[in-house]
Phi, psi and omega in degrees: 000134168253119190299127176086349186252297181239023170157199187220135172261148171217156181237349184203177179296324178290319178291328177301311176299318176303310187292321175300319174296321180293321174299322181287339176273351182292140165292161174306317180298315177294328182287318183295327182288317176297320173299309179307307178296327172299316182294332174295319178267347182303323180298334178297334187250014173296162174296318178297324176291324177295319173301314177299323182285320180288326178294321183297320180294310179302315183299320179293316179295326176300309181300322181295324182262355178236000000 
């Protein structure tokens, strides 16, 4: 997550409240932009992508050792 671009980070109750207030102040266009950006990067963290990456790591490790 890139704070304010593809979502919002908070670290405590006070920052959570501030982020919620910020979200309520967003225009529809700003909300759409954040959602769009989040959807662009979400695949990077999918279980399928994790599987592909971990198989690649194991394959390289096996090649190196055998």
